[in-house]
N, C-alpha and C positions, 0 to 999 in steps of 0.2 A: 461385535464391532459395529460402529456407526457407519451407515451407508451415506455417501456424499453424492449429491446430484450436481453435476457440473453444467452450468447454464451457458456462460459466455465469457469472453475476454473483454475487460474494461481497463481503463486507467484508474489509479487510486482515487483521483479526484471525482470520479463518476460513481463511486460506491455510495450507498445510502447508510444512514445510521444503523449500526448493528450488523451490517452486511460483512461477510467474510470472503476472503480470497486467498489464493496461493500465488506468490510472486512468480511470474513467468519470465520477464525480461525488463531491461532498462532501455529507454530510447537512446539512440546514438546522437540525437540533436540536443540533448539536455546538457546541463552544467557538469562538465567532466570532474571538477573538484568535488562537487556534491556527491556524485556517483561514487567516487573514490572513498569519500568520508563514510557514506552509508554502508558500502561494502566492508570497509575497515571495522565498522562497529560489530560486524558478525551476524546481524539479524537480517539484513536486507540481501539475502542470497536466494537464488532460484530454489523454489520449493518451500520456502518459509510461509507459514500462514499468518495473515494480517487481518485485523478487524478495525473498521471505522467506528470509533467510540463517540465522537462528538464533532460538530462543525460550529465554529464561532458564529455569532449572530449575523455578521456581514459576509460569512462564507469563507473567511480566511483568518487564521490558519485552521488546519484540520488535525484532529487528535486521533492517533492510531494506537492499537495495542499489538505488540509484536514480541514474541518470545519472552513473555512475562514482564515487559516494561512498556511504558507509554512514551510516545514521541509525537511531536507536532511538526507538520510540514506545511509550507505555503502551498497554495493551490497550483502555482506554476511549477513547483518542485514535484508535487504528487502526480501531475499529468505526464511525467516522464517515466513512470513505473507502471508496467502492465501486470494485471493479475487475472487469474482465472477464478470466476465467482463460484463459491460453493455454498450449498444450503445446509 
């Protein structure tokens, strides 16, 4: 079994290319409709592993890999989701 080293908690927009994290929480100050939509998709739940795949040249949007599919989020959307970084 692969051992994971847990470093710190960051928001999704603070991850670097290829960095992985486990979803910890959603910010209360974010867009409620977006939060509802992401939770409804089934992937953005506490404990799900997410990987930053690519950042657009100007830094927005950001492409993530989650539960076998890719999704792009705006920087301001990604800053409302906290993850625990894993190596």
